[in-house]
Steps between C-alpha positions, in 0.01 A plus 500: 500500500170512678252762392552686827881507458466599137267784597746617767795493260306683231388768745856540631639527148236757408582711807873455440467618142294799616743595779808459279337697222402776743854502644653543156251778427583676829877459447506637147250776580713613793818477291337710230393762753848516660671539160241757410588694815869489411423624149296786645794591724735502201258697289457761777870578467447629149178674595695775683642654185274805426647836625254731665719805554865612513642659817830694478775421250864404455669191638285503811176507311204326658199357321149470630345166408140422590512752785833363633837681463808301394861631470656450159788299650273240660675166527380256239306768317541619148415848379493587135465856367207539269515880471694772686233520769337152483635180647376140518600251765510153351621259765445606858606226741192424702613200710795277561317209333482684168810530285510728196742516210515735203689401184548760222371406160624604160301774342277359232496152648186306415249505652529848649248421772315189630248432774629366831582127497497277811698176529608263773874426478772353721781736603785334690264209578236729646155512335444859396221695339627727223337804337647631175406837348636632173537880474622690194859522630509265798396149605370494854515177702333471840529174699373364828587177675225237535650330806222625728242390245664157477503465878133591523410257224705225663317549830169505316588182309579307821184633661292386205669158506409453867147627435462260204625201700274590791206552266552164330533326838188669631320412177596134541371492859180686421459300178515176696237632743275635225534186286406287798183702548430510127556128449297397807169469303680304230654274764158431652366435151781252433452326836127464437562358153756252633262397780222442247732289286610300804153441650275524194268726699337725239298671773807694620525866404794741488320777688712777343290809434588836350531685171857419400605240244569228759158551658337479159692182427392362837137584428517330160665196661223482760243516221685224315510287815129556555430400140718190530338411832152535351604301194645223717187490715286484189716224361474299820127557515468394137695182566291425811172568321607302197598207721163518671311516169699216348471276805132416440519403131821306560336307786199433280719377217693275735181345638359451150825345382501256790142398419581458131813302581316252725379206290127428516421794729282676241263389230526643150248780557665614822838478331388731217354751746824496702710549188280797405550640849878457468490679165305791651743525791796504260340776293434706812861447611623606155300822521622559855864447405460733200353771723773452759758531224336821379507643852859391555601673179391835639693758305788267417422490132702788364283537191521851357161674495340590171198690378206279400125512443330404824162453330643244257662303783172495693306393189725194459470409868119530486485262205702236689295552821178448304626162381600396854169613656228435241228514767534882523516772237743790477386845394778743406542873448858542380627847414842531333752551779882499482697421815864421577599176666556128444208370291536139617473590868210739445329222305546267800348758736194552277459123461493459879235772530283331237549154653397637838191665348406186306534288813257715699249584227199262491441307175312699241607834645732755343846635591558862396851600388586863429830659390569874482787736588724222633220355717377142485167454682350153549152463651350165595145403604596300808418558867758779526778545755414558864630820658707305752668303218568796266830610664646148468387372160838586344703326773674174419304185587213702644165333446175627641250268666296488178807418291622208704271264319611630158800375302824698525767589756434871546795612284331637188421850629832514686673452163286780353611737777865404456486566126320832556765611750779398264347726233452794736125448493233394746216256546181555700169334580154653515136394532265498203177699530292191422726244665825337405856627533687754288878456471702781344856475369651844431823518299 
């Protein structure tokens, strides 16, 4: 079944169960009240027994009962002498529906008395309510037919059946209408998803807004689409930029290869210089490919984070940077700091910061490195970063006018930013008070 049909059926079943349950409750409550009324009628027969006063005497004696006067020979009545001047009427006949019977009991029969007992029995195929009362010398039985009660209950039962069927039918119709309205946002969400799958257009949005669960799902889906769209754009831009960056060294290598392959085109000195140039181009391409691979990795490496000493990692990176850039010195202030993350990736970010500082620092100058409270600060002695370049230094392949004559592809600081973001940190750039640039990596 479709979700809409399933919702309609479930709503109809819920209403049906409620209506049927209410019908049973009404039926048995009404039946209980009707039987209770019959029992009260039977009990009222025995409630007329106390004798208020005696009027006259002899065979024509009359008794006053509850302010009413009854002759002693009343049809269906029973008068028993309690004392010479006191009488008790036991079974006055109040209505044609009530039948009374008195059966003598043996003296000393057990039990001598018992509270009234009500039962429903069948007499000559007719459902009858029966009241039995045990007196010391008699057993009183009062009965009343339940035919009128049965007829009323039968009418009520058919009425409840029709009400239940009508309620279930109305519930099905209203359920279909309500489910259509309720499923409409989900239908639009499904149509949008199918359209995106068919066209590949990640710029499409569901447009469902609200506070319910479907609206929240739609909002999360829109956020996911936006993230995928941005990721795809970044991927395409990365591929385009990488192609552009690789085009020049590949063209240079091709030209150099053609010169080297042509016999007698170069003398030995020119040949050695060209081979050195080819070697330099290959090294630059190796670095570029490594940086592109690092960027392409992003957060793919599902390496569990761990706690490590940031100052020890930075100390090792500084030692390697000093060997790679012997023309500059590195001055460190490393305070013990414990952070949580992937040590290898943090090491790569710090190495890029130090390589960038060593590239811009003039020979004989010093690069300051400071670590405290999860912060890595690297300060060079170069010309600094212009204000118009500061917002873009962490973008991929961005190179300022000054940097275009320097080696590199403009990916080092972009990798630093990516690693900082992956660790929930940040990276920023600032100007030194006496020149140079200050780069800060906060973890």
